[in-house]
Biopython code that builds the backbone (N, CA, C, O; Angstrom):
import numpy as np
from Bio.PDB.StructureBuilder import StructureBuilder

atoms = [
    (1, "MET", "N", (98.824, 89.504, 84.466)),
    (1, "MET", "CA", (99.288, 88.831, 85.452)),
    (1, "MET", "C", (100.104, 88.324, 84.245)),
    (1, "MET", "O", (101.271, 88.046, 84.521)),
    (2, "ASN", "N", (99.707, 88.139, 82.899)),
    (2, "ASN", "CA", (100.319, 87.570, 81.957)),
    (2, "ASN", "C", (101.995, 88.324, 81.498)),
    (2, "ASN", "O", (103.067, 87.874, 81.094)),
    (3, "GLU", "N", (101.512, 89.521, 81.799)),
    (3, "GLU", "CA", (102.673, 90.587, 81.305)),
    (3, "GLU", "C", (104.141, 90.091, 82.345)),
    (3, "GLU", "O", (105.272, 89.730, 82.019)),
    (4, "LEU", "N", (103.514, 90.270, 83.619)),
    (4, "LEU", "CA", (104.835, 90.149, 84.305)),
    (4, "LEU", "C", (105.721, 89.019, 84.272)),
    (4, "LEU", "O", (106.842, 88.917, 84.769)),
    (5, "SER", "N", (104.909, 88.006, 83.470)),
    (5, "SER", "CA", (105.461, 86.723, 82.980)),
    (5, "SER", "C", (106.631, 86.592, 81.794)),
    (5, "SER", "O", (107.382, 85.693, 81.416)),
    (6, "GLN", "N", (106.394, 87.877, 81.441)),
    (6, "GLN", "CA", (107.119, 88.379, 79.793)),
    (6, "GLN", "C", (108.075, 88.889, 80.521)),
    (6, "GLN", "O", (108.998, 88.141, 80.200)),
    (7, "VAL", "N", (108.536, 89.662, 81.305)),
    (7, "VAL", "CA", (109.631, 90.260, 81.409)),
    (7, "VAL", "C", (110.669, 89.519, 81.891)),
    (7, "VAL", "O", (110.530, 88.773, 82.860)),
    (8, "PRO", "N", (111.763, 89.666, 81.266)),
    (8, "PRO", "CA", (112.887, 88.998, 81.737)),
    (8, "PRO", "C", (112.967, 88.659, 83.339)),
    (8, "PRO", "O", (112.017, 88.964, 84.059)),
    (9, "GLY", "N", (114.222, 87.968, 83.914)),
    (9, "GLY", "CA", (114.038, 87.996, 85.110)),
    (9, "GLY", "C", (115.449, 88.189, 85.424)),
    (9, "GLY", "O", (115.881, 87.515, 86.359)),
    (10, "TRP", "N", (116.227, 88.955, 84.844)),
    (10, "TRP", "CA", (117.589, 90.257, 84.947)),
    (10, "TRP", "C", (116.908, 91.458, 84.979)),
    (10, "TRP", "O", (117.522, 92.147, 85.793)),
    (11, "ILE", "N", (116.041, 92.043, 84.570)),
    (11, "ILE", "CA", (115.482, 93.348, 84.688)),
    (11, "ILE", "C", (114.335, 93.029, 85.975)),
    (11, "ILE", "O", (113.852, 93.907, 86.691)),
    (12, "ILE", "N", (114.151, 92.120, 86.032)),
    (12, "ILE", "CA", (113.329, 92.529, 88.016)),
    (12, "ILE", "C", (114.268, 92.536, 88.883)),
    (12, "ILE", "O", (114.247, 93.331, 89.822)),
    (13, "VAL", "N", (115.522, 91.398, 88.661)),
    (13, "VAL", "CA", (116.755, 91.822, 89.621)),
    (13, "VAL", "C", (117.394, 92.719, 89.868)),
    (13, "VAL", "O", (117.961, 92.961, 90.934)),
    (14, "LEU", "N", (117.375, 93.727, 88.274)),
    (14, "LEU", "CA", (117.951, 95.283, 88.483)),
    (14, "LEU", "C", (117.071, 95.793, 88.764)),
    (14, "LEU", "O", (117.667, 96.839, 89.023)),
    (15, "LEU", "N", (116.193, 95.998, 88.946)),
    (15, "LEU", "CA", (115.063, 96.931, 89.485)),
    (15, "LEU", "C", (115.213, 96.534, 91.026)),
    (15, "LEU", "O", (115.081, 97.413, 91.878)),
    (16, "ALA", "N", (115.413, 95.577, 91.287)),
    (16, "ALA", "CA", (115.040, 94.748, 92.663)),
    (16, "ALA", "C", (116.399, 95.862, 93.819)),
    (16, "ALA", "O", (116.315, 96.411, 94.917)),
    (17, "ALA", "N", (117.582, 95.710, 92.698)),
    (17, "ALA", "CA", (118.824, 96.201, 93.118)),
    (17, "ALA", "C", (118.558, 97.917, 93.302)),
    (17, "ALA", "O", (118.938, 98.441, 94.349)),
    (18, "ILE", "N", (118.014, 98.599, 92.431)),
    (18, "ILE", "CA", (118.009, 99.682, 91.972)),
    (18, "ILE", "C", (117.004, 100.606, 93.147)),
    (18, "ILE", "O", (117.226, 101.780, 93.443)),
    (19, "LEU", "N", (115.780, 99.693, 93.756)),
    (19, "LEU", "CA", (115.091, 100.282, 94.908)),
    (19, "LEU", "C", (115.865, 100.014, 96.139)),
    (19, "LEU", "O", (115.963, 100.888, 97.001)),
    (20, "LEU", "N", (116.415, 98.865, 96.268)),
    (20, "LEU", "CA", (117.112, 98.860, 97.494)),
    (20, "LEU", "C", (118.484, 99.655, 98.050)),
    (20, "LEU", "O", (118.801, 99.976, 99.196)),
    (21, "ALA", "N", (119.046, 99.808, 96.988)),
    (21, "ALA", "CA", (120.016, 100.731, 96.726)),
    (21, "ALA", "C", (119.372, 102.341, 97.489)),
    (21, "ALA", "O", (119.805, 102.977, 98.450)),
    (22, "GLN", "N", (118.262, 102.582, 96.628)),
    (22, "GLN", "CA", (117.878, 104.665, 96.336)),
    (22, "GLN", "C", (117.181, 104.278, 98.173)),
    (22, "GLN", "O", (116.954, 105.284, 98.846)),
    (23, "SER", "N", (116.879, 102.817, 98.879)),
    (23, "SER", "CA", (116.139, 103.068, 99.603)),
    (23, "SER", "C", (117.383, 103.571, 100.913)),
    (23, "SER", "O", (117.227, 104.489, 101.718)),
    (24, "ILE", "N", (118.693, 102.574, 100.788)),
    (24, "ILE", "CA", (119.299, 102.575, 101.887)),
    (24, "ILE", "C", (119.962, 104.235, 101.608)),
    (24, "ILE", "O", (120.124, 104.963, 102.588)),
    (25, "TYR", "N", (120.117, 104.454, 100.992)),
    (25, "TYR", "CA", (121.208, 105.670, 100.241)),
    (25, "TYR", "C", (120.312, 106.980, 101.075)),
    (25, "TYR", "O", (120.830, 107.862, 101.761)),
    (26, "LEU", "N", (118.913, 106.812, 100.800)),
    (26, "LEU", "CA", (118.022, 107.952, 101.458)),
    (26, "LEU", "C", (118.063, 107.233, 103.211)),
    (26, "LEU", "O", (118.296, 108.076, 104.077)),
    (27, "PHE", "N", (117.950, 106.453, 103.475)),
    (27, "PHE", "CA", (117.611, 106.417, 104.706)),
    (27, "PHE", "C", (119.274, 106.757, 105.489)),
    (27, "PHE", "O", (119.399, 107.303, 106.585)),
    (28, "ILE", "N", (120.208, 106.370, 104.776)),
    (28, "ILE", "CA", (121.292, 106.739, 105.251)),
    (28, "ILE", "C", (121.778, 108.564, 105.838)),
    (28, "ILE", "O", (122.223, 109.160, 106.819)),
    (29, "ASP", "N", (121.272, 108.812, 104.344)),
    (29, "ASP", "CA", (121.551, 110.327, 104.415)),
    (29, "ASP", "C", (120.383, 111.284, 104.693)),
    (29, "ASP", "O", (120.511, 112.474, 104.406)),
    (30, "ALA", "N", (119.113, 110.762, 105.304)),
    (30, "ALA", "CA", (118.368, 111.096, 105.832)),
    (30, "ALA", "C", (118.409, 111.263, 107.326)),
    (30, "ALA", "O", (118.082, 112.289, 107.921)),
    (31, "ARG", "N", (118.892, 110.029, 107.928)),
    (31, "ARG", "CA", (119.593, 110.131, 109.536)),
    (31, "ARG", "C", (120.912, 111.338, 109.575)),
    (31, "ARG", "O", (120.982, 112.166, 110.482)),
    (32, "LYS", "N", (121.542, 111.294, 108.859)),
    (32, "LYS", "CA", (122.658, 112.600, 108.907)),
    (32, "LYS", "C", (121.935, 113.282, 108.976)),
    (32, "LYS", "O", (121.533, 113.435, 110.130)),
    (33, "ASN", "N", (121.257, 114.151, 107.907)),
    (33, "ASN", "CA", (121.073, 115.443, 107.944)),
    (33, "ASN", "C", (119.144, 115.793, 109.118)),
    (33, "ASN", "O", (118.499, 116.836, 109.218)),
    (34, "GLY", "N", (118.921, 114.638, 109.631)),
    (34, "GLY", "CA", (117.939, 115.366, 110.843)),
    (34, "GLY", "C", (116.574, 114.918, 110.274)),
    (34, "GLY", "O", (115.574, 115.278, 110.894)),
    (35, "HIS", "N", (116.372, 113.892, 108.744)),
    (35, "HIS", "CA", (114.762, 114.535, 108.261)),
    (35, "HIS", "C", (114.560, 112.488, 108.623)),
    (35, "HIS", "O", (115.354, 111.603, 108.943)),
    (36, "ALA", "N", (113.427, 112.527, 108.405)),
    (36, "ALA", "CA", (112.725, 111.377, 108.813)),
    (36, "ALA", "C", (113.039, 110.731, 108.043)),
    (36, "ALA", "O", (112.607, 110.756, 106.890)),
    (37, "ARG", "N", (114.189, 109.699, 108.644)),
    (37, "ARG", "CA", (114.745, 109.035, 108.165)),
    (37, "ARG", "C", (113.860, 107.519, 107.741)),
    (37, "ARG", "O", (114.231, 106.741, 106.862)),
    (38, "TRP", "N", (112.947, 107.394, 108.380)),
    (38, "TRP", "CA", (112.248, 105.833, 107.886)),
    (38, "TRP", "C", (111.123, 106.258, 107.223)),
    (38, "TRP", "O", (110.284, 105.370, 107.073)),
    (39, "PHE", "N", (110.739, 107.729, 106.619)),
    (39, "PHE", "CA", (109.564, 107.128, 105.587)),
    (39, "PHE", "C", (110.342, 107.717, 104.491)),
    (39, "PHE", "O", (109.622, 107.856, 103.502)),
    (40, "TRP", "N", (111.607, 108.135, 104.292)),
    (40, "TRP", "CA", (112.295, 108.161, 103.069)),
    (40, "TRP", "C", (112.576, 107.050, 102.539)),
    (40, "TRP", "O", (112.319, 106.690, 101.390)),
    (41, "GLY", "N", (113.408, 106.165, 103.820)),
    (41, "GLY", "CA", (113.631, 104.863, 103.107)),
    (41, "GLY", "C", (112.545, 103.574, 102.979)),
    (41, "GLY", "O", (112.823, 102.493, 102.460)),
    (42, "VAL", "N", (111.390, 103.898, 103.506)),
    (42, "VAL", "CA", (110.329, 103.048, 102.652)),
    (42, "VAL", "C", (109.622, 103.160, 101.379)),
    (42, "VAL", "O", (109.163, 102.329, 100.594)),
    (43, "TRP", "N", (109.694, 105.062, 101.422)),
    (43, "TRP", "CA", (109.166, 105.148, 100.067)),
    (43, "TRP", "C", (110.405, 105.546, 98.802)),
    (43, "TRP", "O", (110.146, 106.178, 97.778)),
    (44, "GLY", "N", (111.495, 105.112, 99.103)),
    (44, "GLY", "CA", (112.278, 104.796, 98.405)),
    (44, "GLY", "C", (112.645, 103.168, 98.017)),
    (44, "GLY", "O", (113.249, 102.741, 97.033)),
    (45, "MET", "N", (112.191, 102.608, 98.891)),
    (45, "MET", "CA", (111.919, 101.209, 98.376)),
    (45, "MET", "C", (110.591, 100.519, 97.629)),
    (45, "MET", "O", (110.467, 99.460, 97.014)),
    (46, "LEU", "N", (109.426, 101.855, 98.035)),
    (46, "LEU", "CA", (107.995, 101.315, 97.178)),
    (46, "LEU", "C", (108.874, 101.738, 95.269)),
    (46, "LEU", "O", (108.867, 100.871, 94.395)),
    (47, "GLN", "N", (109.220, 102.507, 95.138)),
    (47, "GLN", "CA", (109.510, 103.248, 93.962)),
    (47, "GLN", "C", (110.318, 104.099, 93.286)),
    (47, "GLN", "O", (110.856, 104.767, 94.169)),
    (48, "THR", "N", (110.681, 104.431, 92.327)),
    (48, "THR", "CA", (111.926, 105.098, 91.383)),
    (48, "THR", "C", (111.659, 105.695, 90.741)),
    (48, "THR", "O", (110.696, 105.263, 90.108)),
    (49, "PRO", "N", (112.102, 106.964, 90.335)),
    (49, "PRO", "CA", (112.933, 107.664, 90.639)),
    (49, "PRO", "C", (112.167, 108.839, 91.751)),
    (49, "PRO", "O", (112.962, 109.404, 92.502)),
    (50, "MET", "N", (111.176, 109.098, 91.843)),
    (50, "MET", "CA", (110.843, 109.738, 92.115)),
    (50, "MET", "C", (110.680, 110.158, 94.029)),
    (50, "MET", "O", (110.330, 111.279, 94.398)),
    (51, "PRO", "N", (110.993, 109.088, 94.950)),
    (51, "PRO", "CA", (111.567, 109.468, 96.087)),
    (51, "PRO", "C", (113.173, 110.347, 95.770)),
    (51, "PRO", "O", (113.327, 111.569, 95.751)),
    (52, "ILE", "N", (113.933, 109.581, 95.608)),
    (52, "ILE", "CA", (115.344, 110.412, 95.471)),
    (52, "ILE", "C", (115.278, 111.769, 94.605)),
    (52, "ILE", "O", (116.230, 112.549, 94.633)),
    (53, "LEU", "N", (114.447, 111.958, 94.047)),
    (53, "LEU", "CA", (114.367, 113.375, 93.182)),
    (53, "LEU", "C", (113.337, 114.258, 94.264)),
    (53, "LEU", "O", (113.708, 115.343, 94.712)),
    (54, "SER", "N", (112.485, 113.873, 94.492)),
    (54, "SER", "CA", (112.408, 114.490, 95.842)),
    (54, "SER", "C", (112.713, 114.625, 96.802)),
    (54, "SER", "O", (112.526, 115.720, 97.333)),
    (55, "TYR", "N", (113.392, 113.484, 97.559)),
    (55, "TYR", "CA", (114.380, 113.708, 98.918)),
    (55, "TYR", "C", (115.928, 114.982, 98.580)),
    (55, "TYR", "O", (116.448, 115.732, 99.406)),
    (56, "LEU", "N", (116.233, 114.829, 97.340)),
    (56, "LEU", "CA", (117.478, 115.967, 97.195)),
    (56, "LEU", "C", (116.616, 117.276, 97.005)),
    (56, "LEU", "O", (116.930, 118.310, 97.595)),
    (57, "LEU", "N", (115.510, 117.207, 96.160)),
    (57, "LEU", "CA", (114.978, 118.673, 96.174)),
    (57, "LEU", "C", (114.752, 119.365, 97.316)),
    (57, "LEU", "O", (114.929, 120.580, 97.396)),
    (58, "TRP", "N", (114.120, 118.224, 98.799)),
    (58, "TRP", "CA", (113.871, 118.766, 99.494)),
    (58, "TRP", "C", (114.652, 119.195, 100.463)),
    (58, "TRP", "O", (114.363, 120.187, 101.133)),
    (59, "SER", "N", (116.262, 118.141, 100.731)),
    (59, "SER", "CA", (117.278, 118.357, 101.686)),
    (59, "SER", "C", (117.864, 118.873, 101.237)),
    (59, "SER", "O", (118.790, 119.032, 102.033)),
    (60, "ARG", "N", (118.206, 119.651, 99.884)),
    (60, "ARG", "CA", (119.407, 120.467, 99.264)),
    (60, "ARG", "C", (118.903, 121.944, 99.063)),
    (60, "ARG", "O", (119.545, 122.991, 99.154)),
    (61, "VAL", "N", (117.381, 121.710, 98.721)),
    (61, "VAL", "CA", (117.098, 123.224, 97.982)),
    (61, "VAL", "C", (116.104, 123.744, 99.384)),
    (61, "VAL", "O", (116.538, 124.557, 100.201)),
    (62, "VAL", "N", (114.686, 123.101, 99.486)),
    (62, "VAL", "CA", (113.770, 123.736, 100.211)),
    (62, "VAL", "C", (113.920, 123.899, 102.032)),
    (62, "VAL", "O", (113.261, 124.621, 102.781)),
    (63, "THR", "N", (114.891, 123.064, 102.318)),
    (63, "THR", "CA", (115.368, 123.230, 103.794)),
    (63, "THR", "C", (116.389, 124.056, 103.709)),
    (63, "THR", "O", (116.216, 124.872, 104.614)),
    (64, "PRO", "N", (117.604, 124.375, 102.988)),
    (64, "PRO", "CA", (118.277, 125.604, 103.495)),
    (64, "PRO", "C", (117.340, 126.963, 103.263)),
    (64, "PRO", "O", (116.957, 127.770, 104.110)),
    (65, "TRP", "N", (117.134, 126.943, 102.011)),
    (65, "TRP", "CA", (116.078, 127.852, 102.307)),
    (65, "TRP", "C", (115.308, 128.216, 103.364)),
    (65, "TRP", "O", (115.359, 129.349, 103.844)),
    (66, "MET", "N", (114.381, 127.093, 103.894)),
    (66, "MET", "CA", (113.551, 127.336, 105.035)),
    (66, "MET", "C", (114.650, 128.199, 106.237)),
    (66, "MET", "O", (114.667, 129.372, 106.610)),
    (67, "ILE", "N", (115.271, 127.326, 106.500)),
    (67, "ILE", "CA", (116.453, 127.937, 107.281)),
    (67, "ILE", "C", (116.921, 129.480, 107.109)),
    (67, "ILE", "O", (116.746, 130.291, 108.019)),
    (68, "LYS", "N", (117.451, 129.784, 106.031)),
    (68, "LYS", "CA", (117.687, 131.052, 105.940)),
    (68, "LYS", "C", (116.923, 132.170, 106.069)),
    (68, "LYS", "O", (117.118, 133.221, 106.679)),
    (69, "ARG", "N", (115.914, 131.731, 105.318)),
    (69, "ARG", "CA", (114.306, 132.616, 105.836)),
    (69, "ARG", "C", (114.205, 133.096, 107.356)),
    (69, "ARG", "O", (114.090, 134.231, 107.820)),
    (70, "ARG", "N", (114.322, 131.311, 108.239)),
    (70, "ARG", "CA", (114.134, 131.625, 109.461)),
    (70, "ARG", "C", (114.707, 132.719, 110.329)),
    (70, "ARG", "O", (114.186, 133.434, 111.186)),
    (71, "GLU", "N", (116.110, 132.625, 109.784)),
    (71, "GLU", "CA", (117.318, 133.283, 110.560)),
    (71, "GLU", "C", (117.049, 134.738, 110.114)),
    (71, "GLU", "O", (117.499, 135.564, 110.908)),
    (72, "ASN", "N", (116.455, 135.221, 109.091)),
    (72, "ASN", "CA", (116.303, 136.309, 108.398)),
    (72, "ASN", "C", (115.467, 137.165, 109.028)),
    (72, "ASN", "O", (115.753, 138.346, 109.225)),
    (73, "LYS", "N", (114.135, 136.491, 109.463)),
    (73, "LYS", "CA", (113.101, 137.085, 109.960)),
    (73, "LYS", "C", (113.373, 137.482, 110.954)),
    (73, "LYS", "O", (113.025, 138.650, 111.127)),
    (74, "TRP", "N", (113.937, 136.957, 111.858)),
    (74, "TRP", "CA", (114.565, 137.372, 113.585)),
    (74, "TRP", "C", (115.358, 138.542, 113.557)),
    (74, "TRP", "O", (115.415, 139.340, 114.493)),
    (75, "LYS", "N", (116.094, 138.671, 112.273)),
    (75, "LYS", "CA", (117.522, 140.050, 112.651)),
    (75, "LYS", "C", (116.424, 141.289, 112.397)),
    (75, "LYS", "O", (116.780, 142.462, 112.504)),
]
sb = StructureBuilder()
sb.init_structure("model")
sb.init_model(0)
sb.init_chain("A")
sb.init_seg("    ")
for serial, (resi, resn, name, xyz) in enumerate(atoms, 1):
    if name == "N":
        sb.init_residue(resn, " ", resi, " ")
    sb.init_atom(name, np.array(xyz, "f"), 0.0, 1.0, " ", f" {name:<3s}", serial, name[0])
structure = sb.get_structure()
């Protein structure tokens, strides 16, 4: 507990701002793309940078690949 009191206050404020901005971005973008918006928003509020990296990988790479694969399967 003593280590937390040694961290400057501006670092804590900066970290809180980063987490809030990340969470808002994930929530809004997930809503636009039809993904689980609450899951991404809450996860984005808990840690950084893993949620945003996972979301970008999931929404920009994996999901389009799955859709393309599904469409090619039925041709």
